[in-house]
C-alpha positions as CSV (number, residue, x, y, z in Angstrom):
1,M,88.8,121.0,105.2
2,A,86.9,119.3,102.5
3,E,83.4,120.3,102.1
4,K,80.9,118.4,104.1
5,G,80.0,115.2,102.5
6,Q,83.2,115.4,100.4
7,P,85.9,112.8,100.9
8,P,89.0,114.0,102.9
9,N,92.3,115.2,101.0
10,T,94.7,114.0,103.6
11,V,94.3,111.5,106.3
12,L,96.5,111.1,109.4
13,D,96.8,107.8,111.6
14,V,98.6,108.6,114.7
15,G,100.2,105.5,116.4
16,C,99.6,103.8,112.9
17,G,101.7,100.8,113.8
18,T,102.0,98.7,110.3
19,G,99.6,101.1,108.8
20,R,96.6,98.5,108.8
21,L,94.0,101.2,109.3
22,L,95.5,103.4,106.5
23,R,95.1,100.4,104.1
24,K,91.4,100.3,104.8
25,A,91.1,104.0,104.5
26,R,92.4,103.7,101.1
27,K,89.5,101.6,100.1
28,Y,87.1,104.3,101.2
29,W,89.2,107.3,100.1
30,P,91.4,106.4,97.3
31,E,92.4,109.9,96.3
32,A,93.5,110.9,99.6
33,Q,97.0,111.3,101.0
34,L,97.6,109.0,103.6
35,I,100.1,109.7,106.4
36,G,100.9,107.5,109.2
37,V,103.2,108.4,112.5
38,D,104.5,106.0,115.1
39,P,107.2,106.2,117.4
40,A,108.5,102.6,116.7
41,D,111.0,102.2,114.0
42,G,110.1,98.5,113.3
43,M,106.4,99.4,112.9
44,I,107.2,102.1,110.5
45,E,109.5,99.7,108.4
46,N,106.8,97.3,108.0
47,A,104.2,100.2,107.2
48,R,106.4,101.2,104.3
49,R,106.8,97.8,103.0
50,L,103.0,97.0,103.4
51,T,101.7,100.4,102.4
52,P,104.1,101.9,99.7
53,Y,101.5,104.6,98.7
54,A,101.4,106.4,102.1
55,K,104.0,108.4,103.8
56,F,105.3,107.3,107.1
57,Y,107.3,109.0,109.9
58,V,108.8,107.9,113.0
59,S,107.5,110.4,115.4
60,Q,105.4,110.8,118.6
61,A,101.9,112.3,118.9
62,E,103.5,115.1,120.8
63,S,105.7,116.3,118.0
64,L,104.1,115.7,114.6
65,P,106.4,116.4,111.5
66,L,103.7,117.9,109.7
67,P,102.8,121.6,108.8
68,D,100.0,123.5,110.4
69,E,96.4,122.9,109.1
70,S,97.7,120.3,106.5
71,V,95.3,117.2,107.6
72,N,91.4,116.9,106.9
73,L,91.0,113.9,109.0
74,A,92.9,112.4,111.9
75,F,92.4,109.3,113.8
76,S,94.3,107.2,116.5
77,T,93.3,103.6,117.5
78,A,94.7,101.9,120.8
79,S,97.8,104.2,121.2
80,F,96.5,107.0,123.2
81,H,97.3,105.1,126.6
82,H,100.9,104.9,125.5
83,W,101.5,108.7,124.9
84,Q,103.8,110.6,127.1
85,D,101.7,113.6,127.3
86,Q,98.1,113.1,126.2
87,E,97.0,116.8,126.2
88,K,100.2,117.8,124.3
89,G,99.5,115.1,121.7
90,L,95.8,116.3,121.4
91,R,97.1,120.0,120.8
92,E,99.7,118.7,118.1
93,I,96.7,116.9,116.6
94,K,94.7,120.0,116.4
95,R,97.6,122.0,115.3
96,V,97.8,119.9,111.9
97,L,94.0,119.6,111.4
98,Q,92.5,122.1,109.1
99,I,89.4,124.1,110.6
100,G,86.4,121.8,110.5
101,G,88.7,118.8,110.6
102,L,87.8,115.9,112.7
103,F,89.7,113.6,115.1
104,F,88.7,110.3,115.9
105,L,90.3,108.8,119.1
106,A,89.6,105.1,120.0
107,D,91.2,103.8,123.0
108,F,90.9,101.2,125.9
109,W,89.1,102.1,129.0
110,L,89.0,100.3,132.1
111,P,85.9,100.2,134.6
112,L,86.9,101.5,137.7
113,G,87.3,98.2,139.7
114,L,89.7,96.9,137.0
115,S,91.7,100.1,136.8
116,K,92.6,99.7,140.5
117,I,93.9,96.0,139.9
118,I,95.7,96.9,136.7
119,R,98.0,99.7,137.9
120,H,100.5,99.7,135.2
121,F,97.8,100.4,132.4
122,Q,97.2,104.1,132.1
123,S,93.4,103.9,132.0
124,N,91.4,106.6,129.8
125,N,88.5,107.7,131.8
126,P,85.8,108.9,129.2
127,S,84.8,112.0,130.9
128,A,88.7,112.8,131.4
129,I,89.2,112.3,127.6
130,R,86.2,114.6,126.9
131,E,88.0,117.2,129.1
132,A,91.2,116.9,127.6
133,F,89.7,117.3,124.1
134,R,88.0,120.5,125.4
135,R,91.2,121.9,126.9
136,A,93.0,121.1,123.7
137,G,90.6,123.2,121.9
138,F,88.4,120.8,120.2
139,R,84.7,120.9,120.0
140,G,83.3,117.7,121.2
141,Q,81.1,116.0,118.7
142,D,80.5,112.6,120.4
143,Q,81.7,110.0,122.5
144,R,80.8,106.3,122.7
145,R,81.7,103.6,125.1
146,L,82.1,100.0,123.7
147,W,81.4,97.9,126.7
148,T,82.3,94.6,125.2
149,L,85.5,95.7,123.9
150,W,86.2,98.1,126.8
151,Q,86.8,100.8,124.3
152,V,85.9,104.4,124.2
153,V,85.6,106.3,120.9
154,T,85.7,110.2,121.0
155,V,85.3,112.6,118.2
156,G,86.2,116.2,118.2
157,E,86.3,118.9,115.7
158,R,88.8,121.6,115.2
159,C,87.2,124.9,115.2
C-alpha cells in the first residue's frame, strides 16, 4: 500500500463500464496504473478505445484476473446490485487489495416501501452491506446514505 497521504500505485474499478471513472482518476493520480473490469464485452471494447492508457479485462467481480495484493485502491459504482454473489465479489476485492488498501463501494439502495414495489431490483440495505463487508474481512471505515440519489457509499479497509 502507498504510504498514508501518498497517491495509490494501482487503482481498480470493478464494473467499470466504459472506463469513465478511471479517466477521472487519471486526473488525480496520473502515475497510477489503472485497471478496469466489467462482464460486458461491449463496455470493455469502448473502455479500451476511450481509455488506451488503462488495462481492461472482461470479468466479473467474483473472479478478478489479478494477483493477490496487487491493488492499492479499488472502487465500484452502480454495479454491486448486479453481482451474482456479492459476498464472493467482496472477498475477491479484498484478495487483490494490499493490506491497508481501501475499497469504495457506491450503489443504489431503495427505502423499504420502494423495495417492496420494485421486486426485480436487488436493493442494497445499508446495514446488510456493512455486514457483508465485515464477513468478507474488511474493516469498516465509513458509510453514508445519499438520500437525494438513493445511493449508499461504503468504505472498507483491507486489514
